[in-house]
VEXDREN-2710 file (C-alpha; in Angstrom, 1 decimal):
% VEXDREN-2710
k/r/px/py/pz
1/MET/-2.4/86.9/-33.4
2/ARG/-3.3/83.5/-35.4
3/PHE/-5.2/80.3/-35.1
4/PHE/-5.1/77.0/-36.9
5/THR/-6.8/74.0/-35.5
6/VAL/-7.7/71.0/-38.4
7/LEU/-11.2/70.1/-38.5
8/ALA/-11.7/68.2/-41.5
9/ALA/-9.5/66.8/-44.5
10/PHE/-8.5/69.1/-47.4
11/ALA/-8.3/66.8/-50.3
12/THR/-8.4/67.5/-54.2
13/ALA/-6.7/66.4/-57.5
14/LEU/-5.5/69.2/-59.5
15/PRO/-4.3/68.6/-63.1
16/ALA/-1.3/70.2/-64.7
17/ALA/-2.7/72.0/-67.1
18/ALA/-4.9/74.0/-64.9
19/GLN/-2.5/74.7/-62.5
20/THR/2.0/74.0/-61.5
21/ILE/2.0/72.8/-58.2
22/THR/5.2/73.1/-56.2
23/ILE/5.5/72.1/-52.7
24/THR/9.1/72.9/-50.6
25/THR/10.0/71.6/-47.3
26/PRO/13.1/72.8/-45.7
27/GLU/15.4/69.8/-48.0
28/ARG/14.2/70.5/-51.5
29/THR/11.5/71.4/-54.1
30/HIS/8.5/68.6/-54.9
31/PRO/6.9/69.2/-58.1
32/ALA/3.4/67.9/-58.6
33/SER/0.4/67.6/-61.1
34/ALA/-2.1/66.6/-58.8
35/VAL/-2.1/67.1/-54.9
36/GLU/-4.4/65.8/-51.7
37/ILE/-3.9/67.0/-48.0
38/LYS/-6.4/65.3/-45.6
39/GLU/-5.5/64.4/-42.1
40/LEU/-4.2/60.8/-41.5
41/MET/-4.4/59.1/-38.3
42/GLY/-4.5/62.4/-36.3
43/GLU/-2.0/64.3/-38.3
44/LEU/-2.4/66.6/-41.5
45/VAL/-0.1/65.5/-44.7
46/VAL/0.0/66.1/-48.2
47/GLU/0.0/63.4/-50.7
48/ILE/1.8/64.2/-53.8
49/GLU/1.4/62.6/-57.7
50/SER/4.1/63.4/-60.2
51/GLY/5.2/61.7/-63.0
52/GLY/2.7/58.6/-61.8
53/LYS/4.5/58.4/-59.1
54/LYS/2.8/59.1/-55.5
55/MET/4.6/59.9/-51.9
56/SER/3.2/61.6/-48.5
57/LEU/5.0/64.1/-46.6
58/LYS/4.0/66.2/-43.1
59/CYS/2.5/69.3/-43.3
60/MET/4.5/69.9/-40.5
61/ASP/7.6/69.8/-42.7
62/VAL/6.0/71.6/-45.3
63/VAL/7.0/75.5/-45.9
64/ASP/5.1/76.5/-48.6
65/MET/3.1/74.8/-51.1
66/SER/2.8/77.2/-54.7
67/MET/0.2/76.9/-57.3
68/ALA/-0.4/80.0/-59.3
69/PRO/1.6/83.3/-59.5
70/LEU/0.0/86.4/-58.1
71/ALA/-1.7/88.4/-60.9
72/VAL/-2.5/92.1/-58.8
73/SER/-3.4/95.1/-61.0
74/ARG/-1.0/97.9/-61.9
75/SER/-3.7/100.2/-62.5
76/PRO/-6.0/100.5/-59.7
77/GLY/-9.4/102.7/-59.7
78/ALA/-10.5/105.6/-57.1
79/THR/-12.3/103.0/-55.2
80/ASP/-10.1/99.9/-55.5
81/VAL/-8.4/99.5/-51.1
82/GLN/-6.1/97.1/-49.6
83/LEU/-8.0/96.7/-46.2
84/VAL/-4.9/95.8/-43.8
85/LEU/-6.5/93.5/-40.5
86/TRP/-5.6/93.9/-37.2
87/THR/-4.9/90.2/-37.6
88/GLY/-1.8/91.7/-40.2
89/ASP/-4.1/89.6/-43.1
90/SER/-4.5/91.5/-45.9
91/VAL/-7.5/92.1/-48.1
92/PHE/-7.7/93.7/-51.9
93/GLY/-10.7/94.7/-53.5
94/THR/-13.1/97.6/-55.0
95/LEU/-15.3/99.5/-52.6
96/LEU/-19.1/98.9/-52.5
97/ASP/-22.2/101.0/-51.0
98/PRO/-22.2/100.3/-47.3
99/ASN/-24.0/97.1/-46.1
100/PRO/-27.1/98.1/-44.4
101/ALA/-27.1/95.2/-42.0
102/LYS/-23.5/95.6/-40.7
103/GLU/-21.3/98.2/-40.1
104/GLY/-18.1/98.4/-41.8
105/VAL/-16.1/97.9/-44.7
106/ASN/-18.4/96.5/-47.4
107/LEU/-15.9/95.6/-51.0
108/GLN/-16.0/93.2/-54.0
109/SER/-13.0/91.2/-53.9
110/ALA/-11.8/88.8/-56.7
111/SER/-10.7/86.4/-54.8
112/LEU/-13.5/86.2/-51.8
113/GLY/-16.6/88.1/-53.5
114/GLU/-18.7/90.6/-52.0
115/THR/-17.4/90.7/-48.5
116/VAL/-18.0/93.0/-45.3
117/PHE/-15.3/93.5/-42.4
118/GLY/-16.0/95.3/-39.1
119/PHE/-14.3/98.5/-38.9
120/ASP/-13.1/96.8/-35.3
121/GLN/-11.4/94.1/-37.6
122/VAL/-9.7/97.0/-40.0
123/GLU/-6.5/98.5/-39.3
124/SER/-6.6/100.6/-41.8
125/VAL/-8.1/101.4/-45.4
126/ARG/-5.6/102.1/-48.2
127/PHE/-6.2/103.4/-51.5
128/LEU/-4.5/102.4/-53.9
129/ALA/-4.7/104.5/-56.7
130/ASN/-2.8/107.5/-53.8
131/ARG/-0.5/104.6/-53.0
132/GLY/2.6/107.5/-53.0
133/MET/0.9/109.6/-50.5
134/TRP/0.9/107.1/-47.8
135/PRO/2.7/107.6/-44.8
136/ARG/5.6/105.0/-44.4
137/ARG/4.1/104.0/-40.8
138/ARG/1.1/104.7/-39.0
139/PRO/1.0/108.0/-36.8
140/ASP/2.0/107.5/-32.8
141/ASP/-1.1/107.9/-30.8
142/VAL/-3.7/107.6/-33.1
143/LYS/-6.9/108.6/-30.4
144/THR/-9.8/108.6/-33.1
145/ASP/-10.4/107.7/-36.2
146/LEU/-7.9/109.3/-38.7
147/VAL/-8.4/110.0/-42.8
148/ILE/-5.4/111.3/-44.0
149/THR/-5.5/112.9/-47.6
150/LYS/-3.5/112.6/-51.2
151/SER/-2.8/116.4/-50.0
152/GLN/-1.4/115.2/-46.7
153/ASP/-4.4/116.7/-44.9
154/MET/-4.9/114.6/-40.8
155/ARG/-8.8/114.6/-40.4
156/SER/-9.6/113.2/-37.2
157/GLY/-13.0/112.2/-36.3
158/THR/-15.2/108.7/-36.1
159/LEU/-15.8/106.6/-39.1
160/VAL/-19.6/106.7/-40.7
161/SER/-18.8/104.6/-43.6
162/VAL/-16.3/103.9/-46.3
163/GLY/-17.9/102.9/-49.8
164/LYS/-17.5/103.9/-52.9
165/ALA/-18.8/107.4/-52.7
166/GLY/-16.1/108.1/-50.3
167/VAL/-15.1/108.5/-46.5
168/VAL/-17.9/109.7/-44.1
169/TYR/-16.6/110.7/-40.9
170/LYS/-18.2/112.6/-37.8
171/SER/-14.9/115.4/-37.4
172/LYS/-13.7/116.0/-34.5
173/VAL/-12.4/120.0/-35.3
174/LEU/-16.3/120.7/-36.1
175/ARG/-17.8/119.1/-33.4
176/GLY/-19.7/116.1/-34.9
177/LYS/-20.6/117.1/-38.6
178/GLU/-20.3/114.8/-41.3
179/VAL/-18.0/115.2/-43.6
180/THR/-17.0/113.4/-47.2
181/VAL/-13.8/112.6/-48.6
182/LYS/-14.3/111.6/-52.3
183/PRO/-12.6/108.3/-53.1
184/GLU/-10.3/110.1/-55.8
185/ASP/-8.8/112.5/-52.5
186/ALA/-8.3/109.8/-50.0
187/ALA/-5.0/108.5/-49.3
188/ILE/-5.1/106.1/-46.0
189/VAL/-7.5/105.9/-43.1
190/TYR/-6.3/104.4/-39.6
191/THR/-9.3/103.3/-37.3
192/PHE/-8.5/103.7/-33.7
193/GLU/-6.8/101.0/-32.0
194/GLY/-9.1/101.2/-28.7
195/GLY/-11.6/99.4/-30.9
196/LYS/-9.9/96.5/-32.2
197/GLN/-10.7/92.8/-32.1
198/MET/-8.4/90.7/-31.6
199/PRO/-8.6/86.5/-32.0
200/ASP/-6.5/84.4/-29.7
201/SER/-3.1/83.1/-30.4
202/PRO/-2.1/80.7/-32.4
203/LYS/-1.1/77.4/-30.5
204/THR/-1.0/74.7/-33.1
205/LEU/-0.5/74.4/-36.9
206/PHE/-2.4/76.8/-39.3
207/ALA/-2.0/78.3/-42.9
208/ILE/-1.8/81.7/-44.5
209/VAL/-4.1/81.4/-48.0
210/GLN/-2.7/83.7/-50.2
211/MET/-4.9/84.5/-53.1
212/THR/-3.7/85.8/-56.5
213/ASP/-5.6/89.4/-56.5
214/GLY/-2.9/89.8/-53.3
215/THR/-5.4/88.9/-50.5
216/ALA/-3.8/86.9/-47.8
217/LEU/-6.1/85.6/-45.2
218/GLN/-4.8/82.9/-42.1
219/GLY/-7.2/80.4/-40.8
220/THR/-9.0/77.3/-40.7
221/ILE/-8.6/74.9/-43.5
222/THR/-11.7/72.8/-43.7
223/GLU/-11.4/71.4/-47.3
224/LEU/-10.4/72.0/-50.9
225/LYS/-12.6/69.7/-53.0
226/GLY/-14.9/70.8/-56.5
227/GLY/-12.1/73.2/-57.6
228/ALA/-12.8/75.2/-54.3
229/LEU/-11.2/75.8/-51.2
230/THR/-13.3/75.9/-48.1
231/PHE/-11.8/77.7/-44.5
232/THR/-12.7/79.8/-41.9
233/ASP/-10.7/82.8/-41.0
234/LEU/-9.4/84.4/-37.8
235/TYR/-12.6/86.3/-37.1
236/GLY/-15.2/83.1/-37.5
237/ASN/-16.3/84.3/-41.2
238/VAL/-16.1/80.8/-43.6
239/ARG/-14.6/81.8/-46.6
240/LYS/-14.9/79.9/-50.0
241/VAL/-12.5/80.6/-52.7
242/GLY/-12.5/78.8/-56.2
243/ALA/-9.3/76.5/-56.6
244/GLY/-8.1/78.9/-59.1
245/SER/-7.5/82.0/-57.4
246/ILE/-5.7/80.7/-54.8
247/SER/-1.5/81.7/-55.8
248/GLY/-0.5/79.7/-52.5
249/LEU/-0.6/78.2/-48.9
250/TYR/1.7/78.9/-45.9
251/PHE/1.8/76.6/-43.2
252/LYS/3.0/78.2/-40.0
253/ASN/3.9/76.7/-36.3
254/GLY/5.5/73.8/-38.4
255/ARG/9.2/72.8/-38.5
256/VAL/9.5/76.2/-40.6
257/MET/8.8/79.5/-40.0
258/TYR/9.2/82.7/-42.1
259/LEU/11.2/85.4/-40.0
260/SER/8.3/88.1/-41.9
261/ASP/5.4/86.4/-40.5
262/LEU/7.1/86.8/-36.8
263/ALA/4.8/89.0/-34.7
264/GLY/5.6/92.3/-33.8
265/ASP/6.6/92.8/-30.4
266/SER/9.3/89.4/-31.6
267/VAL/11.1/91.7/-33.4
268/ARG/13.2/94.5/-32.9
269/ALA/14.5/96.9/-35.5
270/VAL/17.5/99.7/-35.0
271/GLU/17.5/102.0/-38.2
272/ASN/19.6/104.3/-39.9
273/ALA/20.0/105.5/-43.5
274/ASN/22.0/108.1/-43.2
275/TYR/25.9/107.1/-42.7
276/ILE/26.7/110.3/-42.1
277/ARG/25.3/111.1/-38.6
278/ASP/24.7/108.7/-35.6
279/PRO/21.5/107.3/-35.7
280/ALA/20.5/109.1/-31.8
281/LYS/21.8/112.5/-33.7
282/THR/18.7/112.8/-36.2
283/HIS/18.1/116.0/-38.8
284/PRO/14.3/116.7/-40.4
285/SER/16.2/116.0/-43.8
286/ASP/17.3/112.5/-42.6
287/LYS/15.5/109.8/-44.5
288/ALA/13.4/106.6/-43.4
289/PHE/13.5/103.4/-44.6
290/PRO/11.4/101.2/-42.4
291/TRP/11.6/97.7/-43.1
292/GLN/9.3/95.8/-45.1
293/ARG/7.8/92.4/-44.6
294/ASP/7.5/90.5/-48.2
295/ARG/8.5/93.2/-50.6
296/ASN/11.5/95.5/-50.7
297/VAL/12.0/98.5/-48.9
298/LYS/10.8/100.1/-51.6
299/TRP/7.2/98.5/-51.4
300/GLY/7.7/96.4/-54.7
301/LYS/8.4/93.1/-54.6
302/LEU/11.4/91.1/-53.7
303/SER/13.7/90.4/-56.4
304/ILE/17.5/89.9/-57.1
305/ARG/19.0/90.0/-60.4
306/ASP/15.8/88.9/-61.8
307/GLN/15.0/86.4/-59.5
308/GLU/11.8/87.2/-57.6
309/PHE/10.8/85.7/-54.5
310/ARG/7.2/85.1/-52.5
311/LYS/8.6/85.7/-49.1
312/GLY/11.8/87.9/-47.0
313/ILE/12.6/91.1/-45.4
314/GLY/12.9/94.5/-47.2
315/VAL/15.8/96.5/-45.7
316/HIS/18.1/99.6/-46.0
317/SER/21.6/99.9/-44.9
318/LYS/22.6/100.3/-42.0
319/SER/19.6/98.0/-40.5
320/GLU/20.3/95.4/-37.4
321/LEU/16.7/93.5/-36.9
322/THR/16.8/91.1/-34.0
323/PHE/14.3/88.4/-33.8
324/ASP/13.5/86.3/-30.4
325/VAL/13.8/82.8/-31.4
326/ALA/13.5/81.4/-28.1
327/GLY/16.1/78.4/-28.4
328/ALA/13.7/76.6/-30.4
329/TYR/15.3/76.0/-34.3
330/ALA/18.5/74.7/-35.2
331/LYS/19.2/76.3/-38.6
332/PHE/18.8/79.6/-40.3
333/GLU/18.6/79.7/-43.9
334/ALA/18.6/83.2/-46.5
335/MET/19.5/84.0/-50.0
336/VAL/20.8/87.5/-49.8
337/GLY/21.4/90.4/-52.1
338/ILE/20.6/93.9/-53.5
339/ASP/17.3/94.5/-55.0
340/ASP/16.4/95.3/-58.2
341/CYS/14.6/98.3/-57.6
342/ALA/18.7/99.6/-57.3
343/ARG/19.9/98.5/-61.0
344/ASP/18.3/101.3/-63.2
345/ALA/20.9/103.7/-60.6
346/GLU/23.7/101.0/-60.2
347/CYS/24.2/101.3/-57.1
348/GLY/24.0/99.6/-53.7
349/SER/27.1/97.8/-52.1
350/VAL/26.4/96.2/-48.6
351/VAL/27.6/93.3/-46.1
352/PHE/25.0/91.1/-45.2
353/VAL/25.7/89.2/-41.2
354/VAL/24.0/87.3/-38.9
355/LEU/24.3/86.7/-35.3
356/ALA/23.2/84.5/-32.7
357/ASP/23.1/86.0/-29.2
358/GLY/25.4/88.4/-30.5
359/ARG/28.1/86.3/-32.1
360/LYS/28.3/86.8/-35.6
361/ILE/27.8/83.4/-37.1
362/TRP/28.1/84.7/-40.8
363/ASP/29.3/87.4/-43.0
364/SER/28.6/87.6/-47.0
365/GLY/31.7/90.0/-47.8
366/PRO/31.2/93.0/-49.9
367/VAL/27.6/92.3/-52.2
368/THR/26.9/94.8/-54.6
369/TRP/24.0/95.8/-57.2
370/ARG/25.9/93.6/-59.9
371/ASP/25.9/90.2/-57.4
372/ARG/23.1/87.2/-57.7
373/ALA/21.2/86.0/-54.8
374/LYS/23.9/84.3/-52.3
375/ALA/22.5/81.2/-50.0
376/VAL/22.8/81.4/-46.4
377/SER/22.6/78.4/-44.1
378/VAL/24.1/78.4/-40.9
379/PRO/23.0/76.3/-37.3
380/ILE/21.5/78.0/-34.4
381/ALA/21.0/75.7/-32.0
382/GLY/20.1/77.3/-28.9
383/ALA/19.7/80.6/-29.9
384/GLN/17.4/83.0/-28.1
385/LYS/18.3/86.2/-30.3
386/LEU/19.3/86.1/-34.3
387/THR/20.1/89.0/-35.5
388/LEU/20.2/90.2/-39.3
389/LEU/22.7/93.2/-39.6
390/VAL/23.1/95.1/-42.9
391/ASP/26.0/97.1/-42.5
392/TRP/27.3/100.0/-44.9
393/GLY/29.7/98.8/-48.2
394/ASP/32.8/100.7/-49.5
395/ASP/30.6/103.1/-51.6
396/PHE/28.5/104.4/-48.9
397/GLU/25.9/104.4/-51.3
398/SER/22.3/106.2/-50.5
399/GLY/20.6/102.9/-52.6
400/ASP/21.6/100.3/-50.6
401/TYR/18.1/98.4/-50.6
402/ALA/19.2/94.9/-49.5
403/ASP/17.1/91.3/-49.0
404/TRP/16.6/88.9/-46.6
405/ALA/14.5/86.6/-49.4
406/LEU/13.3/83.5/-47.9
407/ALA/14.9/84.2/-44.3
408/ARG/13.3/81.4/-42.5
409/VAL/14.2/79.2/-39.4
410/ILE/14.0/75.5/-39.2
411/LYS/13.5/73.0/-36.6
END
C-alpha cells in the first residue's frame, strides 16, 4: 500500500556535468540538462531544459525520471543487509548497534544516513553475504519471528535486536532463553506478520524514489533544492537525500503503471518449470522459479542481449501471470526476450503471449537466447484482466529465463 500527496514545489536545476537526466513518457524519451518540478495551477509539472530550449510536461504523463546508474556493491560484508518493508519498499545499509531510544533495525545507509526502522515496519532482514542461502519465498504460517541461518536452521522466537553484533531473539524452543546468531551465520530474519504496520492505500499521484545504492522508498515529495531531495516516506519519516544519490523517480497513479508495481493481491500466478509433468502432479525434486519484480528469475538485473532494464518482470516457462487492470487502461507495452543469465549455457526458447480477458491479442512466435528484445504494443481498452503467458519453446530447455522488460499499462 502506498500514498503520495503534492504538498510543495519539487524544483532544481541539475547541470549535465553532474548528472544525465532522462524523462520518459509513453510517447517518447526527453534528454535534459536541467529539470524543475513544481506545482503549477494545482497540477504537478516537470519543466525541462535541453539544448537551450525549455518545455513542460505533466507529471501524470511521466513514466520515470532517470538521473544516475545504480551502484550496488557486489562484495557485501557480514553486516551488510537489505531491509524489505511491509510496504514493499527496500533499504540497503550496514547494521549498527541497536538504538536504545527506538526498537527496530538501526543501520547506516549510503543514501539515507543513519536510520532506524521499527520491527513493525520490517517484513524481513536479509544478510547480503549469505544471499545464496535465502529461501525462494517467505515460509507459510509464520506464527513468530523467524531466524534462518546460512545452514538453513529455522529458529522461532521473538526478536530482541538486530545489530552489528548479530540477531538476538528469545527462543520459543528454549522457553524464552536469549540466543544470538552472528551476522556471518545469519541468512534472513522474517518478522511476525501479526505485528506489521501498514499505511493507507494510495489514491493520488505519488513517487518511488530509487537511490543509487539500491534503496527504493515511496512517499510524498516536498522539494529538490540545493542538491537535496526532501520527501516523507509512507511511515511519516522525513527523509533528505543528496541529489547525487538519486538514481530515478517513478511516478505512480498517473497515466502509466508498471505491472511490477501492482499490489500482490492484484496478481494471480500459475507457474510450472517442469515441462515433463502436469503442475498438479508435483515431485519433491521439481524446480521452482517464482516470478520476480524488477529482476530476472535468478535475482539478477533484467538484461536482454546486453540491454539492461530498470523495470519489468522475470519469469521461467511455463508462466502465466494475470493482472487485474479493471478496464482502466488503453494499451499494454513491453520489451520481451530471454534474459542474459541464460547466455553462458546457450539455452532458452520460449513463446510470449498476451491475452485480454482470456482472448489472445499478441503472440511473439519462437524467441531464443540469440534474439534481441522484441517490442510489444497492443490495445487493451476495456479489458478487466491482462494475462502474460510464457510457454515452452521447441527445445523444452530448463534455462527458459524470460523477461517482460518495461511491462506497463497506459491510460
